[in-house]
C-alpha positions in Angstrom: 0.0 0.0 0.0 1.3 3.4 -0.9 2.0 6.0 1.7 0.6 9.5 1.1 2.0 12.4 3.1 -0.9 14.7 3.9 1.3 17.2 5.8 0.0 18.9 8.9 -3.7 18.3 9.3 -4.1 20.8 12.2 -2.5 23.6 14.1 0.7 23.1 16.2 1.1 25.3 19.2 4.8 26.2 19.4 4.5 28.4 22.5 6.2 31.7 22.9 7.8 33.0 19.6 11.6 32.5 19.4 13.7 34.1 16.5 15.9 30.9 16.5 13.1 28.5 16.0 12.1 27.4 12.5 8.4 27.8 11.9 6.3 26.1 9.2 2.8 26.5 7.9 0.0 26.1 10.5 2.4 26.7 13.5 0.9 28.9 16.2 3.0 31.2 18.5 2.2 33.7 21.3 4.0 37.0 20.9 3.8 40.3 22.8 4.0 43.4 20.6 3.6 46.9 22.1 2.5 45.3 25.4 -0.3 43.3 23.8 -0.1 39.5 23.8 -1.6 37.8 20.7 -1.5 34.4 19.0 -0.2 34.3 15.5 -0.6 31.7 12.7 2.4 31.0 10.4 1.0 31.2 6.8 4.0 31.0 4.5 4.5 27.9 2.5 8.3 27.8 3.2 9.7 27.2 6.7 11.7 30.1 8.1 13.5 31.5 11.2 13.8 35.1 12.4 10.5 36.4 10.9 8.9 38.4 13.8 5.1 38.0 13.8 4.6 41.8 14.2 6.3 45.1 14.8 4.6 48.2 16.4 1.2 46.6 15.8 1.8 45.8 12.1 1.6 42.0 11.3 4.4 40.6 9.1 1.7 39.4 6.6 4.2 37.5 4.4 4.7 35.0 7.2 2.1 35.5 9.9 -1.6 36.2 10.4 -3.5 36.9 13.6 -5.1 33.8 15.0 -6.3 35.5 18.2 -5.6 39.2 18.6 -5.1 40.5 22.1 -6.3 43.9 23.4 -4.8 46.5 25.7 -5.8 46.1 29.3 -8.0 49.2 29.9 -8.8 48.2 33.5 -5.1 48.1 34.5 -4.3 51.4 32.7 -7.2 53.2 34.5 -5.6 52.9 37.9 -7.4 52.5 41.2 -10.1 55.2 40.7 
């Protein structure tokens, strides 16, 4: 019987983003940009390292897409009033 490689059939949570880790399509990472923690999905067909998910709130759309976008913590920034 022939073996058929279907590739990844689901998402793989890789944890916190690391610039030294090689990511491939359908990998998920958590990354904090401008104080906001979000989860990103690697979307490029080729595996790569060193491609930061976002910078100053702008997603690196060649390699990543938001999977779950975080928000600023309005309650914490309001103080104790």
